[in-house]
C-alpha positions in Angstrom: 99.4 110.0 72.5 97.9 112.5 74.9 101.2 112.9 77.3 103.3 113.8 74.0 100.8 116.3 72.7 100.1 117.7 76.1 104.4 118.3 76.1 104.3 119.7 72.5 101.7 122.5 73.3 103.7 123.2 76.6 107.1 123.7 74.3 104.9 125.4 71.4 104.2 127.9 74.1 107.4 128.5 75.3 109.0 129.1 71.4 105.7 131.6 71.2 107.0 133.1 73.9 110.7 133.2 72.9 109.4 134.8 69.4 109.0 131.9 67.2 105.7 132.6 64.8 103.0 130.4 65.3 103.5 129.1 61.3 106.9 128.1 61.9 105.8 126.5 65.1 103.3 124.6 63.6 105.9 123.2 60.6 108.3 122.3 63.2 105.8 120.0 65.3 105.3 118.1 61.5 108.6 117.9 60.9 109.4 116.6 64.8 106.4 113.9 64.2 107.7 112.9 60.6 111.1 112.4 62.6 110.1 111.0 65.2 108.3 108.2 62.7 111.3 107.9 60.6 113.8 107.2 63.6 111.5 105.6 66.3 112.0 108.5 68.5 110.1 110.7 71.1 108.4 113.5 69.2 108.5 115.9 71.9 112.5 115.0 72.3 112.9 115.9 68.5 110.7 119.0 68.8 112.4 120.4 71.7 115.8 119.5 70.3 114.7 121.2 67.0 113.9 124.2 68.6 117.0 124.3 70.4 119.0 123.8 67.3 117.4 127.3 65.8 117.5 128.9 68.9 121.1 128.2 68.8 122.4 127.6 65.4 124.4 124.7 66.9 125.9 123.3 63.7 126.6 119.7 65.4 122.9 119.3 66.7 121.8 120.2 63.0 124.3 117.8 62.2 122.2 115.1 64.4 119.3 115.5 62.5 120.6 115.1 59.2 120.1 118.0 57.9 122.0 119.6 55.2 122.2 123.1 56.3 125.4 125.5 55.8 124.5 128.1 58.7 127.2 130.5 56.4 125.4 129.9 53.7 122.2 130.6 54.9 123.3 133.6 56.7 124.4 135.1 53.5 121.5 134.3 52.0 119.6 136.2 54.6 121.6 139.1 54.4 121.2 139.5 50.4 117.2 138.9 51.5 116.8 141.4 53.5 119.1 144.3 52.0 122.2 144.2 54.8 125.0 142.9 53.1 127.4 145.5 54.1 127.1 144.9 57.9 126.6 141.7 60.7 123.5 140.1 61.3 121.8 140.7 64.5 121.2 137.7 67.0 117.5 138.0 66.0 118.4 138.2 62.4 120.5 134.8 62.5 117.8 133.1 64.3 115.4 134.2 61.2 118.1 132.7 59.0 118.3 129.6 60.8 114.3 129.3 60.9 114.2 130.1 56.9 117.2 127.5 56.1 115.1 124.3 58.1 
């Protein structure tokens, strides 16, 4: 409904301000919509939790979405992708790895 759409717009703006790319946000909103239909949950709540998962990398939260994501492997794959195998990823790079994994 309209309230849910307005809440999503507000949350999308927060995600943009936090450095998420517009296309990624659109993809996450669509994922939240599909998840809400499958589980009968609020789209806005699912979207917020999804953004938190990506921002924090909390494995328990990822598991709540029934997503088969191994963060350790996602970080390793991203290191190879950006040519950073001999150093640790920055916080921003870890976030980008999580974005790609989801």
